[in-house]
N, C-alpha and C positions, 0 to 999 in steps of 0.2 A: 375736657377741651375749655381754657379761656372762656370767659363769661362775652359774650358777645351785644352790642345794643345797635339801637336805629342810631343814626347820624346823621343833618346834614346842618354840612359847613356854614357861616356867614359868607354870604355872600363876597366874593371879594371886587376890587374894583372893576378891573376887568371882565366879569363878571355883569357888572350895573350897566358897563358899557351900551348903548344898542349897538347890535350886531345879529347878521345868516344866526346864530348860535339862539337867540331868542327865537325865534320863527322853527327852528327845527328841534328846538325844548320842548314849544309849543305843541309840535305835532308829535313828535317818540316819543316821550315820556310819559302820555299819560297811559296811551296804547301798550308800552313796554313795563310801565305800573302794575299794568293787570295781569302782567305774567308773570311780575319779580320784584322780588320785595329785596333789600338787602339790609348786611346787618355788618357796621366796622366794630373793631376792636377799640376798644379804649383809649389806646394811643394813639388811634390813623388818624393821622391830622394832614395836609399839603401846607407846604408855604403860605399867604397872604397873598404875597409878592414877590416880585423876581425870576428867574429862568430857573428852572427844576433840569432832571430827565427821568424820567417814571418805569420803573424797570420791570416788568409785570411775569406771570406765568404764563406759558399758553397750552392749550389741551384743546379746544374747541373753535368751529371756526365765527361763532360769534363772538368770541370773547372782546374783538374791538370796542363791537357796539356796549358790553355788558362793562369794559372799565371806562366806557366814555363816560356812557351815564356814572359812575360811582365817580370819576371824576368830578361831573358838573355838581352829584349832591354833597361834595366835600366843598367844594364852592372855587372851584377853577374850572378855565374851560380847556376842552379835552384837546387836543392837537398829537396828529400824528406826523414819521416821514411816509413819502408815499412815493413809488416811482414817478419822476419826471411825464414821462410818456403820456400816461393818466390824465395829466392837469392840459395835454392836450386834444383831448374828447372833449367835444363842445357838451354844453351844459354840467356834466359831468366836472369839468377843468373848474368852469366857475363857480361852482360851491364848494370845489378843495380850497384857490383861491379865494373865494369869498370867508371862508370860515377858517384859512389863517394856517391852513394843512402844508404839511413842509415838502416842494419837489428834492430829490436827492437824486441826479443821475447816474446811471446805471458807471461803473469804474471807467469802463470800455470806450462808452461814449464821451466822458469827461477827459480822457486821453485826445481823445480823436479833433478837441477845442470845439465839441458842444456846449453851449452854457447848460450849467447848472448849477443844482443847488448842493454841491459839495458839503459833506460834515462839518468842515470849517463854519462853509457859508452861512448852513443850517443855524451853529451856534450863533454867530453872529446874527443870526434873525431873530432867535428865542432871547439875547441880551439885548438886544434893543426896543424889543417888543416888552420883554419883560414879563415873556411866557414858557408855558413848560412843555414839554413834547412826549408823547408814550413812545417808548422802542421795547420793544420783545427779543431782550436779550440771546433767546432759542432759536430768531428767525424765522421756525413756524411751528409747527403742534411737534409738538412732543412725543418720540415714539416709545418712550418708557411705556410699558403696560401698565405699571400703575399708574400714570397720570402724572408722574413726581419729574421735574425740572430736568432736561437732561444738559447734557454738554452746551455750553453758552457759547455765542461767538461775540468778536471782539469788538461792536459797533458802539454798544453803549459805553462801556465803558473807554473808549477809545476816545469819544466825543468828548469824557466826563474829563476824562485829563487834559485832554487838548485843550478844553476850554475852563475849566477851572469851573463848570458849573457842576453844582447838587443834584448831585445821583441818589436817589431812592430807588430801593427793594419795593415789592409791593406783591402779596399774592394772596388770590382768588380761589373758592370752592365754591359750587353748586350750578356753574354755567353747564357743564354737562350732563346735568340733569334737566335741563333748557334743552341742548342740542347736543349730542354725542357726538363725539369725534368721530370726522370721516362720515355721519348722517350728515342728509338734505333735509329731512324736516327736523321743524323746530316741534318740541312739545310744551306748546303752552298752559294745560291744564293736568292737575291743579297748580296752582300758582307758588313758582318756586321761590328759596331762597338760597341767595349767594352773598355770602360772606367774603371780611375785605379786611386783611393786615396791611395797615401801611409802615414801612419801619423805618429807624432813622436815615438820613442819610448814610453814605458808605463815607466812612472814614480814610481817605486816599494818602493822606497825609504821607504815609511812609513811601508812596513812589514820586513824591516831589524831587524835583533833579535828579531824576534816572532816565535813560533816553528811553523810549518809547520803542521797545524792541519786541519782540514774542515772547519774549521770557518774563520782560511787564506786562506787559498786555495780557499777558494770559494768568498772570499769578490776582492782578486784578478782576479780569472775570470772572476766576476761581472761588473768589471772594466774594464778589455780587451773585453769584451760580447761589454760594452757601447760605445766603443771607435771607436772598428768595426763599428756598428751600426751608430755614428754619422756620421762618413764619407759615407755610403751607404745611408743615409738622404740627405746628400748631392749632391750625386752623381743624385741622385734621384727627389732630386726636391721637396719630399715629406717628411710627419712625419712619425716616426714611429710610432705603436701600446704602446700604452700606456704600457702593459704589456706585456713582453716577451712570446713568447710563450714555456709550456711546456708540451712532449709529453705525459707524465704521468697523467696530470690531464685534457689528452684527448683520454684518456686510447689506446692510441697508444703506439707502440714497436718503441723505436730507434734506430732500424738497420733493416734492408730492406727496399722493398718497403711499403707501409700504401696505 
């Protein structure tokens, strides 16, 4: 396996600005660090400024915390797209807004005229704020028995193609030791190591000028999932399956537990 190293990115301008993230980091990171240590591959970097879309693999319910802390360690502020309904929950909604999370209304609600953070609205927010967002391209925990990335969905790719915001693949490995897939309990001790590999922004220039139809989006999504899988294979020092797991071919639903 490629050598991995500890890495702490130089804080970006957005991270140095006072915000609710300072409070969250002061509360969460010391506790998190008792359970987790990070090892970043030498090439793992995020842009020091400007918007980006970070697309990680997903195989544990605790992945968002793991990836959020990793992004903080790399010098940027972690943001996610969240269901707009969560922003209407007392306290939680305030925390989501204060920390810059991005509301996305369900497609059906948007069609009915409900005010929404639609994908392009989300992209505009990212561009205006020069911030990044974490989008899980699988949409849910992988169904693959070996925890390899399964078939991807189009959200992250479509957002990147429509906006021109850099799309960055990333893989991590180790959170399954802290909280195995679909288990409710965390196993904090002994301290776990999470390995992270951040790839180069995906070169989507080959799709420029093409209509954003199903064929185009599917091809770009395959490119993204291939990049994430290659990064994970490097971290695991293993060969991924020859064929990416497709829940529909195994009579599995794509949401919920199975």
